[in-house]
PDBQT receptor file of N, H, CA, C and O in Angstrom, charges set to zero:
ATOM      1  N   UNK A   1      -7.706  33.043   9.648  1.00  0.00    +0.000 N 
ATOM      2  CA  UNK A   1      -8.772  32.300   8.988  1.00  0.00    +0.000 C 
ATOM      3  C   UNK A   1      -8.498  30.805   9.138  1.00  0.00    +0.000 C 
ATOM      4  O   UNK A   1      -7.433  30.324   8.750  1.00  0.00    +0.000 OA
ATOM      5  N   UNK A   2      -9.449  30.081   9.694  1.00  0.00    +0.000 N 
ATOM      6  H   UNK A   2     -10.313  30.473  10.010  1.00  0.00    +0.000 HD
ATOM      7  CA  UNK A   2      -9.297  28.645   9.871  1.00  0.00    +0.000 C 
ATOM      8  C   UNK A   2      -9.913  27.923   8.678  1.00  0.00    +0.000 C 
ATOM      9  O   UNK A   2     -11.066  28.168   8.322  1.00  0.00    +0.000 OA
ATOM     10  N   UNK A   3      -9.134  27.026   8.062  1.00  0.00    +0.000 N 
ATOM     11  H   UNK A   3      -8.198  26.827   8.352  1.00  0.00    +0.000 HD
ATOM     12  CA  UNK A   3      -9.629  26.258   6.926  1.00  0.00    +0.000 C 
ATOM     13  C   UNK A   3     -10.216  24.945   7.416  1.00  0.00    +0.000 C 
ATOM     14  O   UNK A   3      -9.645  24.267   8.270  1.00  0.00    +0.000 OA
ATOM     15  N   UNK A   4     -11.363  24.602   6.859  1.00  0.00    +0.000 N 
ATOM     16  H   UNK A   4     -11.827  25.152   6.165  1.00  0.00    +0.000 HD
ATOM     17  CA  UNK A   4     -11.971  23.312   7.173  1.00  0.00    +0.000 C 
ATOM     18  C   UNK A   4     -11.268  22.237   6.369  1.00  0.00    +0.000 C 
ATOM     19  O   UNK A   4     -11.099  22.362   5.156  1.00  0.00    +0.000 OA
ATOM     20  N   UNK A   5     -10.859  21.176   7.058  1.00  0.00    +0.000 N 
ATOM     21  H   UNK A   5     -10.996  21.075   8.043  1.00  0.00    +0.000 HD
ATOM     22  CA  UNK A   5     -10.139  20.079   6.405  1.00  0.00    +0.000 C 
ATOM     23  C   UNK A   5     -11.089  18.899   6.220  1.00  0.00    +0.000 C 
ATOM     24  O   UNK A   5     -11.789  18.493   7.147  1.00  0.00    +0.000 OA
ATOM     25  N   UNK A   6     -11.098  18.353   4.984  1.00  0.00    +0.000 N 
ATOM     26  H   UNK A   6     -10.529  18.683   4.230  1.00  0.00    +0.000 HD
ATOM     27  CA  UNK A   6     -11.887  17.161   4.683  1.00  0.00    +0.000 C 
ATOM     28  C   UNK A   6     -10.944  16.137   4.061  1.00  0.00    +0.000 C 
ATOM     29  O   UNK A   6     -10.274  16.427   3.070  1.00  0.00    +0.000 OA
ATOM     30  N   UNK A   7     -10.892  14.939   4.643  1.00  0.00    +0.000 N 
ATOM     31  H   UNK A   7     -11.437  14.704   5.448  1.00  0.00    +0.000 HD
ATOM     32  CA  UNK A   7     -10.065  13.860   4.110  1.00  0.00    +0.000 C 
ATOM     33  C   UNK A   7     -10.915  12.957   3.228  1.00  0.00    +0.000 C 
ATOM     34  O   UNK A   7     -12.040  12.611   3.590  1.00  0.00    +0.000 OA
ATOM     35  N   UNK A   8     -10.384  12.580   2.081  1.00  0.00    +0.000 N 
ATOM     36  H   UNK A   8      -9.470  12.861   1.788  1.00  0.00    +0.000 HD
ATOM     37  CA  UNK A   8     -11.048  11.662   1.178  1.00  0.00    +0.000 C 
ATOM     38  C   UNK A   8     -10.200  10.402   1.087  1.00  0.00    +0.000 C 
ATOM     39  O   UNK A   8      -9.039  10.439   0.678  1.00  0.00    +0.000 OA
ATOM     40  N   UNK A   9     -10.797   9.303   1.473  1.00  0.00    +0.000 N 
ATOM     41  H   UNK A   9     -11.739   9.273   1.806  1.00  0.00    +0.000 HD
ATOM     42  CA  UNK A   9     -10.081   8.039   1.533  1.00  0.00    +0.000 C 
ATOM     43  C   UNK A   9     -10.590   7.093   0.459  1.00  0.00    +0.000 C 
ATOM     44  O   UNK A   9     -11.748   7.177   0.050  1.00  0.00    +0.000 OA
ATOM     45  N   UNK A  10      -9.725   6.189   0.000  1.00  0.00    +0.000 N 
ATOM     46  H   UNK A  10      -8.785   6.121   0.332  1.00  0.00    +0.000 HD
ATOM     47  CA  UNK A  10     -10.136   5.178  -0.965  1.00  0.00    +0.000 C 
ATOM     48  C   UNK A  10     -10.743   3.977  -0.261  1.00  0.00    +0.000 C 
ATOM     49  O   UNK A  10     -11.301   3.091  -0.909  1.00  0.00    +0.000 OA
ATOM     50  N   UNK A  11     -10.638   3.943   1.070  1.00  0.00    +0.000 N 
ATOM     51  H   UNK A  11     -10.185   4.664   1.595  1.00  0.00    +0.000 HD
ATOM     52  CA  UNK A  11     -11.155   2.818   1.825  1.00  0.00    +0.000 C 
ATOM     53  C   UNK A  11     -10.123   1.731   2.084  1.00  0.00    +0.000 C 
ATOM     54  O   UNK A  11     -10.439   0.707   2.689  1.00  0.00    +0.000 OA
ATOM     55  N   UNK A  12      -8.894   1.945   1.631  1.00  0.00    +0.000 N 
ATOM     56  H   UNK A  12      -8.638   2.777   1.140  1.00  0.00    +0.000 HD
ATOM     57  CA  UNK A  12      -7.826   0.974   1.883  1.00  0.00    +0.000 C 
ATOM     58  C   UNK A  12      -7.617   0.856   3.389  1.00  0.00    +0.000 C 
ATOM     59  O   UNK A  12      -7.594   1.869   4.088  1.00  0.00    +0.000 OA
ATOM     60  N   UNK A  13      -7.463  -0.376   3.903  1.00  0.00    +0.000 N 
ATOM     61  H   UNK A  13      -7.481  -1.199   3.335  1.00  0.00    +0.000 HD
ATOM     62  CA  UNK A  13      -7.390  -0.565   5.352  1.00  0.00    +0.000 C 
ATOM     63  C   UNK A  13      -6.262   0.197   6.040  1.00  0.00    +0.000 C 
ATOM     64  O   UNK A  13      -6.421   0.629   7.182  1.00  0.00    +0.000 OA
ATOM     65  N   UNK A  14      -5.144   0.368   5.376  1.00  0.00    +0.000 N 
ATOM     66  H   UNK A  14      -5.015   0.018   4.449  1.00  0.00    +0.000 HD
ATOM     67  CA  UNK A  14      -4.015   1.026   6.036  1.00  0.00    +0.000 C 
ATOM     68  C   UNK A  14      -4.140   2.544   6.090  1.00  0.00    +0.000 C 
ATOM     69  O   UNK A  14      -3.417   3.199   6.841  1.00  0.00    +0.000 OA
ATOM     70  N   UNK A  15      -5.050   3.109   5.302  1.00  0.00    +0.000 N 
ATOM     71  H   UNK A  15      -5.637   2.577   4.692  1.00  0.00    +0.000 HD
ATOM     72  CA  UNK A  15      -5.192   4.565   5.332  1.00  0.00    +0.000 C 
ATOM     73  C   UNK A  15      -5.564   5.052   6.734  1.00  0.00    +0.000 C 
ATOM     74  O   UNK A  15      -4.938   5.967   7.268  1.00  0.00    +0.000 OA
ATOM     75  N   UNK A  16      -6.570   4.443   7.313  1.00  0.00    +0.000 N 
ATOM     76  H   UNK A  16      -7.079   3.699   6.880  1.00  0.00    +0.000 HD
ATOM     77  CA  UNK A  16      -6.995   4.870   8.650  1.00  0.00    +0.000 C 
ATOM     78  C   UNK A  16      -5.920   4.529   9.683  1.00  0.00    +0.000 C 
ATOM     79  O   UNK A  16      -5.617   5.333  10.564  1.00  0.00    +0.000 OA
ATOM     80  N   UNK A  17      -5.352   3.336   9.564  1.00  0.00    +0.000 N 
ATOM     81  H   UNK A  17      -5.599   2.683   8.847  1.00  0.00    +0.000 HD
ATOM     82  CA  UNK A  17      -4.331   2.906  10.525  1.00  0.00    +0.000 C 
ATOM     83  C   UNK A  17      -3.091   3.795  10.470  1.00  0.00    +0.000 C 
ATOM     84  O   UNK A  17      -2.526   4.141  11.508  1.00  0.00    +0.000 OA
ATOM     85  N   UNK A  18      -2.666   4.165   9.255  1.00  0.00    +0.000 N 
ATOM     86  H   UNK A  18      -3.125   3.884   8.412  1.00  0.00    +0.000 HD
ATOM     87  CA  UNK A  18      -1.461   4.980   9.096  1.00  0.00    +0.000 C 
ATOM     88  C   UNK A  18      -1.771   6.479   9.195  1.00  0.00    +0.000 C 
ATOM     89  O   UNK A  18      -0.866   7.298   9.353  1.00  0.00    +0.000 OA
ATOM     90  N   UNK A  19      -3.034   6.820   9.101  1.00  0.00    +0.000 N 
ATOM     91  H   UNK A  19      -3.770   6.155   8.973  1.00  0.00    +0.000 HD
ATOM     92  CA  UNK A  19      -3.416   8.224   9.253  1.00  0.00    +0.000 C 
ATOM     93  C   UNK A  19      -3.160   9.079   8.035  1.00  0.00    +0.000 C 
ATOM     94  O   UNK A  19      -2.679  10.205   8.156  1.00  0.00    +0.000 OA
ATOM     95  N   UNK A  20      -3.477   8.557   6.853  1.00  0.00    +0.000 N 
ATOM     96  H   UNK A  20      -3.868   7.642   6.754  1.00  0.00    +0.000 HD
ATOM     97  CA  UNK A  20      -3.325   9.375   5.659  1.00  0.00    +0.000 C 
ATOM     98  C   UNK A  20      -4.545   9.240   4.768  1.00  0.00    +0.000 C 
ATOM     99  O   UNK A  20      -5.341   8.315   4.933  1.00  0.00    +0.000 OA
ATOM    100  N   UNK A  21      -4.694  10.151   3.834  1.00  0.00    +0.000 N 
ATOM    101  H   UNK A  21      -4.048  10.903   3.701  1.00  0.00    +0.000 HD
ATOM    102  CA  UNK A  21      -5.797  10.137   2.878  1.00  0.00    +0.000 C 
ATOM    103  C   UNK A  21      -5.225  10.337   1.486  1.00  0.00    +0.000 C 
ATOM    104  O   UNK A  21      -4.178  10.962   1.314  1.00  0.00    +0.000 OA
ATOM    105  N   UNK A  22      -5.917   9.806   0.507  1.00  0.00    +0.000 N 
ATOM    106  H   UNK A  22      -6.768   9.299   0.647  1.00  0.00    +0.000 HD
ATOM    107  CA  UNK A  22      -5.473   9.962  -0.888  1.00  0.00    +0.000 C 
ATOM    108  C   UNK A  22      -5.588  11.422  -1.335  1.00  0.00    +0.000 C 
ATOM    109  O   UNK A  22      -4.753  11.926  -2.086  1.00  0.00    +0.000 OA
ATOM    110  N   UNK A  23      -6.633  12.080  -0.861  1.00  0.00    +0.000 N 
ATOM    111  H   UNK A  23      -7.311  11.670  -0.251  1.00  0.00    +0.000 HD
ATOM    112  CA  UNK A  23      -6.880  13.477  -1.216  1.00  0.00    +0.000 C 
ATOM    113  C   UNK A  23      -7.332  14.212   0.045  1.00  0.00    +0.000 C 
ATOM    114  O   UNK A  23      -8.118  13.688   0.836  1.00  0.00    +0.000 OA
ATOM    115  N   UNK A  24      -6.827  15.421   0.218  1.00  0.00    +0.000 N 
ATOM    116  H   UNK A  24      -6.189  15.846  -0.424  1.00  0.00    +0.000 HD
ATOM    117  CA  UNK A  24      -7.227  16.263   1.354  1.00  0.00    +0.000 C 
ATOM    118  C   UNK A  24      -7.661  17.612   0.799  1.00  0.00    +0.000 C 
ATOM    119  O   UNK A  24      -6.958  18.222  -0.006  1.00  0.00    +0.000 OA
ATOM    120  N   UNK A  25      -8.829  18.068   1.241  1.00  0.00    +0.000 N 
ATOM    121  H   UNK A  25      -9.400  17.572   1.896  1.00  0.00    +0.000 HD
ATOM    122  CA  UNK A  25      -9.307  19.390   0.854  1.00  0.00    +0.000 C 
ATOM    123  C   UNK A  25      -9.270  20.271   2.088  1.00  0.00    +0.000 C 
ATOM    124  O   UNK A  25      -9.819  19.912   3.130  1.00  0.00    +0.000 OA
ATOM    125  N   UNK A  26      -8.624  21.423   1.973  1.00  0.00    +0.000 N 
ATOM    126  H   UNK A  26      -8.177  21.714   1.127  1.00  0.00    +0.000 HD
ATOM    127  CA  UNK A  26      -8.550  22.391   3.063  1.00  0.00    +0.000 C 
ATOM    128  C   UNK A  26      -9.006  23.733   2.497  1.00  0.00    +0.000 C 
ATOM    129  O   UNK A  26      -8.294  24.368   1.718  1.00  0.00    +0.000 OA
ATOM    130  N   UNK A  27     -10.202  24.153   2.899  1.00  0.00    +0.000 N 
ATOM    131  H   UNK A  27     -10.781  23.638   3.531  1.00  0.00    +0.000 HD
ATOM    132  CA  UNK A  27     -10.763  25.371   2.326  1.00  0.00    +0.000 C 
ATOM    133  C   UNK A  27     -10.917  25.196   0.825  1.00  0.00    +0.000 C 
ATOM    134  O   UNK A  27     -11.503  24.207   0.383  1.00  0.00    +0.000 OA
ATOM    135  N   UNK A  28     -10.404  26.137   0.025  1.00  0.00    +0.000 N 
ATOM    136  H   UNK A  28      -9.928  26.940   0.384  1.00  0.00    +0.000 HD
ATOM    137  CA  UNK A  28     -10.530  26.018  -1.423  1.00  0.00    +0.000 C 
ATOM    138  C   UNK A  28      -9.405  25.182  -2.057  1.00  0.00    +0.000 C 
ATOM    139  O   UNK A  28      -9.372  25.022  -3.277  1.00  0.00    +0.000 OA
ATOM    140  N   UNK A  29      -8.506  24.662  -1.257  1.00  0.00    +0.000 N 
ATOM    141  H   UNK A  29      -8.533  24.792  -0.266  1.00  0.00    +0.000 HD
ATOM    142  CA  UNK A  29      -7.344  23.941  -1.778  1.00  0.00    +0.000 C 
ATOM    143  C   UNK A  29      -7.547  22.426  -1.709  1.00  0.00    +0.000 C 
ATOM    144  O   UNK A  29      -8.086  21.909  -0.730  1.00  0.00    +0.000 OA
ATOM    145  N   UNK A  30      -7.110  21.718  -2.756  1.00  0.00    +0.000 N 
ATOM    146  H   UNK A  30      -6.671  22.138  -3.551  1.00  0.00    +0.000 HD
ATOM    147  CA  UNK A  30      -7.175  20.262  -2.797  1.00  0.00    +0.000 C 
ATOM    148  C   UNK A  30      -5.758  19.739  -2.979  1.00  0.00    +0.000 C 
ATOM    149  O   UNK A  30      -5.040  20.142  -3.894  1.00  0.00    +0.000 OA
ATOM    150  N   UNK A  31      -5.372  18.835  -2.089  1.00  0.00    +0.000 N 
ATOM    151  H   UNK A  31      -5.955  18.508  -1.346  1.00  0.00    +0.000 HD
ATOM    152  CA  UNK A  31      -4.024  18.270  -2.118  1.00  0.00    +0.000 C 
ATOM    153  C   UNK A  31      -4.097  16.787  -2.461  1.00  0.00    +0.000 C 
ATOM    154  O   UNK A  31      -4.891  16.040  -1.890  1.00  0.00    +0.000 OA
ATOM    155  N   UNK A  32      -3.260  16.380  -3.399  1.00  0.00    +0.000 N 
ATOM    156  H   UNK A  32      -2.615  16.987  -3.863  1.00  0.00    +0.000 HD
ATOM    157  CA  UNK A  32      -3.201  14.986  -3.827  1.00  0.00    +0.000 C 
ATOM    158  C   UNK A  32      -1.817  14.468  -3.489  1.00  0.00    +0.000 C 
ATOM    159  O   UNK A  32      -0.827  15.190  -3.613  1.00  0.00    +0.000 OA
ATOM    160  N   UNK A  33      -1.748  13.204  -3.057  1.00  0.00    +0.000 N 
ATOM    161  H   UNK A  33      -2.551  12.617  -2.956  1.00  0.00    +0.000 HD
ATOM    162  CA  UNK A  33      -0.453  12.602  -2.740  1.00  0.00    +0.000 C 
ATOM    163  C   UNK A  33       0.417  12.448  -3.961  1.00  0.00    +0.000 C 
ATOM    164  O   UNK A  33       0.030  12.837  -5.063  1.00  0.00    +0.000 OA
ATOM    165  N   UNK A  34       1.572  11.892  -3.774  1.00  0.00    +0.000 N 
ATOM    166  H   UNK A  34       1.886  11.576  -2.879  1.00  0.00    +0.000 HD
ATOM    167  CA  UNK A  34       2.548  11.696  -4.842  1.00  0.00    +0.000 C 
ATOM    168  C   UNK A  34       2.062  10.581  -5.765  1.00  0.00    +0.000 C 
ATOM    169  O   UNK A  34       2.312   9.404  -5.504  1.00  0.00    +0.000 OA
ATOM    170  N   UNK A  35       1.372  10.946  -6.836  1.00  0.00    +0.000 N 
ATOM    171  H   UNK A  35       1.169  11.902  -7.048  1.00  0.00    +0.000 HD
ATOM    172  CA  UNK A  35       0.790   9.959  -7.748  1.00  0.00    +0.000 C 
ATOM    173  C   UNK A  35       1.860   9.058  -8.360  1.00  0.00    +0.000 C 
ATOM    174  O   UNK A  35       1.633   7.861  -8.539  1.00  0.00    +0.000 OA
ATOM    175  N   UNK A  36       3.020   9.623  -8.682  1.00  0.00    +0.000 N 
ATOM    176  H   UNK A  36       3.204  10.595  -8.537  1.00  0.00    +0.000 HD
ATOM    177  CA  UNK A  36       4.110   8.815  -9.255  1.00  0.00    +0.000 C 
ATOM    178  C   UNK A  36       4.557   7.744  -8.269  1.00  0.00    +0.000 C 
ATOM    179  O   UNK A  36       4.684   6.574  -8.632  1.00  0.00    +0.000 OA
ATOM    180  N   UNK A  37       4.794   8.141  -7.025  1.00  0.00    +0.000 N 
ATOM    181  H   UNK A  37       4.691   9.091  -6.730  1.00  0.00    +0.000 HD
ATOM    182  CA  UNK A  37       5.264   7.179  -6.019  1.00  0.00    +0.000 C 
ATOM    183  C   UNK A  37       4.210   6.111  -5.754  1.00  0.00    +0.000 C 
ATOM    184  O   UNK A  37       4.548   4.940  -5.578  1.00  0.00    +0.000 OA
ATOM    185  N   UNK A  38       2.939   6.500  -5.724  1.00  0.00    +0.000 N 
ATOM    186  H   UNK A  38       2.664   7.450  -5.867  1.00  0.00    +0.000 HD
ATOM    187  CA  UNK A  38       1.871   5.539  -5.499  1.00  0.00    +0.000 C 
ATOM    188  C   UNK A  38       1.777   4.537  -6.648  1.00  0.00    +0.000 C 
ATOM    189  O   UNK A  38       1.657   3.333  -6.420  1.00  0.00    +0.000 OA
ATOM    190  N   UNK A  39       1.831   5.041  -7.887  1.00  0.00    +0.000 N 
ATOM    191  H   UNK A  39       1.928   6.019  -8.072  1.00  0.00    +0.000 HD
ATOM    192  CA  UNK A  39       1.766   4.153  -9.057  1.00  0.00    +0.000 C 
ATOM    193  C   UNK A  39       2.971   3.229  -9.102  1.00  0.00    +0.000 C 
ATOM    194  O   UNK A  39       2.832   2.040  -9.389  1.00  0.00    +0.000 OA
ATOM    195  N   UNK A  40       4.147   3.763  -8.821  1.00  0.00    +0.000 N 
ATOM    196  H   UNK A  40       4.260   4.728  -8.587  1.00  0.00    +0.000 HD
ATOM    197  CA  UNK A  40       5.362   2.952  -8.838  1.00  0.00    +0.000 C 
ATOM    198  C   UNK A  40       5.282   1.842  -7.804  1.00  0.00    +0.000 C 
ATOM    199  O   UNK A  40       5.675   0.708  -8.079  1.00  0.00    +0.000 OA
ATOM    200  N   UNK A  41       4.781   2.154  -6.622  1.00  0.00    +0.000 N 
ATOM    201  H   UNK A  41       4.462   3.075  -6.399  1.00  0.00    +0.000 HD
ATOM    202  CA  UNK A  41       4.644   1.167  -5.554  1.00  0.00    +0.000 C 
ATOM    203  C   UNK A  41       3.742   0.011  -6.006  1.00  0.00    +0.000 C 
ATOM    204  O   UNK A  41       4.086  -1.158  -5.834  1.00  0.00    +0.000 OA
ATOM    205  N   UNK A  42       2.591   0.351  -6.581  1.00  0.00    +0.000 N 
ATOM    206  H   UNK A  42       2.311   1.301  -6.721  1.00  0.00    +0.000 HD
ATOM    207  CA  UNK A  42       1.643  -0.671  -7.028  1.00  0.00    +0.000 C 
ATOM    208  C   UNK A  42       2.239  -1.496  -8.169  1.00  0.00    +0.000 C 
ATOM    209  O   UNK A  42       2.134  -2.723  -8.167  1.00  0.00    +0.000 OA
ATOM    210  N   UNK A  43       2.860  -0.834  -9.138  1.00  0.00    +0.000 N 
ATOM    211  H   UNK A  43       2.945   0.163  -9.140  1.00  0.00    +0.000 HD
ATOM    212  CA  UNK A  43       3.424  -1.559 -10.282  1.00  0.00    +0.000 C 
ATOM    213  C   UNK A  43       4.607  -2.431  -9.866  1.00  0.00    +0.000 C 
ATOM    214  O   UNK A  43       4.787  -3.519 -10.413  1.00  0.00    +0.000 OA
ATOM    215  N   UNK A  44       5.409  -1.979  -8.919  1.00  0.00    +0.000 N 
ATOM    216  H   UNK A  44       5.263  -1.095  -8.475  1.00  0.00    +0.000 HD
ATOM    217  CA  UNK A  44       6.510  -2.816  -8.416  1.00  0.00    +0.000 C 
ATOM    218  C   UNK A  44       5.964  -4.093  -7.771  1.00  0.00    +0.000 C 
ATOM    219  O   UNK A  44       6.554  -5.164  -7.913  1.00  0.00    +0.000 OA
ATOM    220  N   UNK A  45       4.840  -3.976  -7.066  1.00  0.00    +0.000 N 
ATOM    221  H   UNK A  45       4.360  -3.106  -6.951  1.00  0.00    +0.000 HD
ATOM    222  CA  UNK A  45       4.212  -5.153  -6.475  1.00  0.00    +0.000 C 
ATOM    223  C   UNK A  45       3.745  -6.112  -7.582  1.00  0.00    +0.000 C 
ATOM    224  O   UNK A  45       3.867  -7.329  -7.448  1.00  0.00    +0.000 OA
ATOM    225  N   UNK A  46       3.211  -5.552  -8.670  1.00  0.00    +0.000 N 
ATOM    226  H   UNK A  46       3.112  -4.563  -8.779  1.00  0.00    +0.000 HD
ATOM    227  CA  UNK A  46       2.747  -6.381  -9.781  1.00  0.00    +0.000 C 
ATOM    228  C   UNK A  46       3.913  -7.120 -10.438  1.00  0.00    +0.000 C 
ATOM    229  O   UNK A  46       3.792  -8.298 -10.774  1.00  0.00    +0.000 OA
ATOM    230  N   UNK A  47       5.030  -6.437 -10.619  1.00  0.00    +0.000 N 
ATOM    231  H   UNK A  47       5.129  -5.480 -10.345  1.00  0.00    +0.000 HD
ATOM    232  CA  UNK A  47       6.217  -7.071 -11.212  1.00  0.00    +0.000 C 
ATOM    233  C   UNK A  47       6.667  -8.236 -10.346  1.00  0.00    +0.000 C 
ATOM    234  O   UNK A  47       6.998  -9.304 -10.860  1.00  0.00    +0.000 OA
ATOM    235  N   UNK A  48       6.681  -8.034  -9.037  1.00  0.00    +0.000 N 
ATOM    236  H   UNK A  48       6.412  -7.166  -8.620  1.00  0.00    +0.000 HD
ATOM    237  CA  UNK A  48       7.074  -9.111  -8.120  1.00  0.00    +0.000 C 
ATOM    238  C   UNK A  48       6.157 -10.318  -8.272  1.00  0.00    +0.000 C 
ATOM    239  O   UNK A  48       6.623 -11.456  -8.319  1.00  0.00    +0.000 OA
ATOM    240  N   UNK A  49       4.846 -10.067  -8.350  1.00  0.00    +0.000 N 
ATOM    241  H   UNK A  49       4.467  -9.143  -8.312  1.00  0.00    +0.000 HD
ATOM    242  CA  UNK A  49       3.888 -11.155  -8.488  1.00  0.00    +0.000 C 
ATOM    243  C   UNK A  49       4.000 -11.850  -9.840  1.00  0.00    +0.000 C 
ATOM    244  O   UNK A  49       3.840 -13.068  -9.924  1.00  0.00    +0.000 OA
ATOM    245  N   UNK A  50       4.271 -11.093 -10.894  1.00  0.00    +0.000 N 
ATOM    246  H   UNK A  50       4.401 -10.104 -10.827  1.00  0.00    +0.000 HD
ATOM    247  CA  UNK A  50       4.475 -11.700 -12.214  1.00  0.00    +0.000 C 
ATOM    248  C   UNK A  50       5.659 -12.656 -12.185  1.00  0.00    +0.000 C 
ATOM    249  O   UNK A  50       5.597 -13.762 -12.722  1.00  0.00    +0.000 OA
ATOM    250  N   UNK A  51       6.741 -12.212 -11.548  1.00  0.00    +0.000 N 
ATOM    251  H   UNK A  51       6.791 -11.314 -11.111  1.00  0.00    +0.000 HD
ATOM    252  CA  UNK A  51       7.927 -13.059 -11.443  1.00  0.00    +0.000 C 
ATOM    253  C   UNK A  51       7.623 -14.322 -10.638  1.00  0.00    +0.000 C 
ATOM    254  O   UNK A  51       8.058 -15.415 -11.002  1.00  0.00    +0.000 OA
ATOM    255  N   UNK A  52       6.875 -14.168  -9.541  1.00  0.00    +0.000 N 
ATOM    256  H   UNK A  52       6.522 -13.281  -9.245  1.00  0.00    +0.000 HD
ATOM    257  CA  UNK A  52       6.498 -15.330  -8.729  1.00  0.00    +0.000 C 
ATOM    258  C   UNK A  52       5.669 -16.317  -9.540  1.00  0.00    +0.000 C 
ATOM    259  O   UNK A  52       5.758 -17.526  -9.325  1.00  0.00    +0.000 OA
ATOM    260  N   UNK A  53       4.860 -15.808 -10.474  1.00  0.00    +0.000 N 
ATOM    261  H   UNK A  53       4.787 -14.826 -10.648  1.00  0.00    +0.000 HD
ATOM    262  CA  UNK A  53       4.001 -16.648 -11.298  1.00  0.00    +0.000 C 
ATOM    263  C   UNK A  53       4.762 -17.259 -12.474  1.00  0.00    +0.000 C 
ATOM    264  O   UNK A  53       4.193 -18.034 -13.243  1.00  0.00    +0.000 OA
ATOM    265  N   UNK A  54       6.045 -16.915 -12.618  1.00  0.00    +0.000 N 
ATOM    266  H   UNK A  54       6.507 -16.286 -11.994  1.00  0.00    +0.000 HD
ATOM    267  CA  UNK A  54       6.847 -17.458 -13.701  1.00  0.00    +0.000 C 
ATOM    268  C   UNK A  54       6.743 -16.670 -14.997  1.00  0.00    +0.000 C 
ATOM    269  O   UNK A  54       7.253 -17.097 -16.033  1.00  0.00    +0.000 OA
ATOM    270  N   UNK A  55       6.084 -15.524 -14.938  1.00  0.00    +0.000 N 
ATOM    271  H   UNK A  55       5.669 -15.178 -14.097  1.00  0.00    +0.000 HD
ATOM    272  CA  UNK A  55       5.950 -14.689 -16.133  1.00  0.00    +0.000 C 
ATOM    273  C   UNK A  55       7.144 -13.748 -16.244  1.00  0.00    +0.000 C 
ATOM    274  O   UNK A  55       7.862 -13.515 -15.271  1.00  0.00    +0.000 OA
ATOM    275  N   UNK A  56       7.340 -13.219 -17.426  1.00  0.00    +0.000 N 
ATOM    276  H   UNK A  56       6.756 -13.408 -18.216  1.00  0.00    +0.000 HD
ATOM    277  CA  UNK A  56       8.411 -12.249 -17.655  1.00  0.00    +0.000 C 
ATOM    278  C   UNK A  56       7.774 -10.859 -17.746  1.00  0.00    +0.000 C 
ATOM    279  O   UNK A  56       7.077 -10.553 -18.714  1.00  0.00    +0.000 OA
ATOM    280  N   UNK A  57       8.018 -10.023 -16.736  1.00  0.00    +0.000 N 
ATOM    281  H   UNK A  57       8.584 -10.271 -15.950  1.00  0.00    +0.000 HD
ATOM    282  CA  UNK A  57       7.392  -8.691 -16.726  1.00  0.00    +0.000 C 
ATOM    283  C   UNK A  57       7.669  -7.876 -17.990  1.00  0.00    +0.000 C 
ATOM    284  O   UNK A  57       6.827  -7.079 -18.406  1.00  0.00    +0.000 OA
ATOM    285  N   UNK A  58       8.827  -8.064 -18.599  1.00  0.00    +0.000 N 
ATOM    286  H   UNK A  58       9.511  -8.711 -18.261  1.00  0.00    +0.000 HD
ATOM    287  CA  UNK A  58       9.155  -7.296 -19.811  1.00  0.00    +0.000 C 
ATOM    288  C   UNK A  58       8.306  -7.718 -21.006  1.00  0.00    +0.000 C 
ATOM    289  O   UNK A  58       8.316  -7.053 -22.042  1.00  0.00    +0.000 OA
ATOM    290  N   UNK A  59       7.568  -8.829 -20.864  1.00  0.00    +0.000 N 
ATOM    291  H   UNK A  59       7.560  -9.369 -20.022  1.00  0.00    +0.000 HD
ATOM    292  CA  UNK A  59       6.702  -9.316 -21.953  1.00  0.00    +0.000 C 
ATOM    293  C   UNK A  59       5.251  -8.883 -21.775  1.00  0.00    +0.000 C 
ATOM    294  O   UNK A  59       4.396  -9.240 -22.586  1.00  0.00    +0.000 OA
ATOM    295  N   UNK A  60       4.962  -8.111 -20.715  1.00  0.00    +0.000 N 
ATOM    296  H   UNK A  60       5.656  -7.821 -20.056  1.00  0.00    +0.000 HD
ATOM    297  CA  UNK A  60       3.598  -7.623 -20.488  1.00  0.00    +0.000 C 
ATOM    298  C   UNK A  60       3.226  -6.692 -21.639  1.00  0.00    +0.000 C 
ATOM    299  O   UNK A  60       3.974  -5.777 -21.984  1.00  0.00    +0.000 OA
ATOM    300  N   UNK A  61       2.065  -6.941 -22.219  1.00  0.00    +0.000 N 
ATOM    301  H   UNK A  61       1.457  -7.684 -21.938  1.00  0.00    +0.000 HD
ATOM    302  CA  UNK A  61       1.647  -6.188 -23.397  1.00  0.00    +0.000 C 
ATOM    303  C   UNK A  61       0.884  -4.919 -23.029  1.00  0.00    +0.000 C 
ATOM    304  O   UNK A  61       1.041  -3.885 -23.679  1.00  0.00    +0.000 OA
ATOM    305  N   UNK A  62       0.058  -4.998 -21.984  1.00  0.00    +0.000 N 
ATOM    306  H   UNK A  62      -0.069  -5.838 -21.456  1.00  0.00    +0.000 HD
ATOM    307  CA  UNK A  62      -0.789  -3.853 -21.673  1.00  0.00    +0.000 C 
ATOM    308  C   UNK A  62      -1.060  -3.792 -20.178  1.00  0.00    +0.000 C 
ATOM    309  O   UNK A  62      -1.275  -4.819 -19.534  1.00  0.00    +0.000 OA
ATOM    310  N   UNK A  63      -1.047  -2.581 -19.630  1.00  0.00    +0.000 N 
ATOM    311  H   UNK A  63      -0.871  -1.747 -20.153  1.00  0.00    +0.000 HD
ATOM    312  CA  UNK A  63      -1.429  -2.340 -18.242  1.00  0.00    +0.000 C 
ATOM    313  C   UNK A  63      -2.410  -1.176 -18.252  1.00  0.00    +0.000 C 
ATOM    314  O   UNK A  63      -2.103  -0.106 -18.778  1.00  0.00    +0.000 OA
ATOM    315  N   UNK A  64      -3.585  -1.381 -17.674  1.00  0.00    +0.000 N 
ATOM    316  H   UNK A  64      -3.835  -2.250 -17.247  1.00  0.00    +0.000 HD
ATOM    317  CA  UNK A  64      -4.577  -0.305 -17.574  1.00  0.00    +0.000 C 
ATOM    318  C   UNK A  64      -4.421   0.394 -16.242  1.00  0.00    +0.000 C 
ATOM    319  O   UNK A  64      -4.409  -0.247 -15.191  1.00  0.00    +0.000 OA
ATOM    320  N   UNK A  65      -4.303   1.711 -16.286  1.00  0.00    +0.000 N 
ATOM    321  H   UNK A  65      -4.313   2.232 -17.139  1.00  0.00    +0.000 HD
ATOM    322  CA  UNK A  65      -4.178   2.486 -15.056  1.00  0.00    +0.000 C 
ATOM    323  C   UNK A  65      -5.267   3.543 -15.050  1.00  0.00    +0.000 C 
ATOM    324  O   UNK A  65      -5.363   4.325 -14.104  1.00  0.00    +0.000 OA
TER     325      UNK A  65
């Protein structure tokens, strides 16, 4: 049985270049990437930018995800 594969992209420029999708559906199955690793990557970038701006990341009061 061959499963039809559908890639769902967020539109981020590197998705097409790197050949990955945020979500992949194959037949009745839906696969999601490593949400923890993705969130950590984004938040680590934010911490770096906060430090560059002279802010103290440990003083951040709220982050909406």
